[in-house]
N, C-alpha and C positions, 0 to 999 in steps of 0.2 A: 504494500500500500504506500502511496506517495504521501509524504508529510505535507501538510498545508504550507503556509508561508514560512520560509526559513527565518531564523533569527538574525542571520547576517549573510550578506552576499559579498563575494570577493571577485574582482576582475582586474585585469592588467591596466595600469595607468600609462606605462611606457618604459623606456630603458634609461638607466642613469649613465653617468660618464664612463663607468666600467662595463657597459653593455649588459648589465644585470637588470632583469625585468622587475619593476616596482609594481606592487599591487595596492589597490584601494579596497578597504573593507567598510561596508556600510551596514549599520545595525538597526534593526527594527525596534530594539529596546530603547535606543536613544533617538529614534526617528531621524537618522542622519539624512542629509540632502547633499546633492552635488550640483554645483553651478559651474558651467563651462562658459567662459567668455573669451573674446579675442576679436581682432580686426577681421574685416571681410577677407575671404580667401585664405585663411590660415588653417583650414582643415577641421573646424569644429564639427560640421555636419558629418564629414567622413569618419571622424573619431567616434561620434555618438552612434552612427550606423554600425561601426565595428563593435562597440560595447554592447549594443542591443543584440547583435548576432552572437556574440560570445555568451551573453546571459541566456539566450534562448537555446544555445547548444549545450550549456552546462547545467541548466536548471529546468525542471518541469514547469509548464505554465502555471500549475497550481501553487508553485513555490514562490512565484514572483508577484510583487505588487508594484508595478511601474507606472509612474505618472510622467508624462511629457508635456511641457508647456512651451509653446513658441511665442515669443514676444511679438514677432511680426506675423503677418498673415500668410507666411510661406506654407507650402504643402509638402515639404520634404519628408515628413514623418506620418503622413496620412495613412500609409499602408499598415501601420501598427494600431490604428484606431479600432 
């Protein structure tokens, strides 16, 4: 049986100067949030698409509670609605 929402999720943030992968851990106990900002054309959407694909590949849908909010009226993430 699949556990409902997991208490924390872990996903890769990127690599450090030694080329070691750094991970982010978000906890439902503390209701952690993640805000990704940056200038246009810096890869924010690409990174978020990669994170979503990673989460969907490593967690069952019943284990995730994912909220996406887009400040602009873009439709880049409408496929996840």
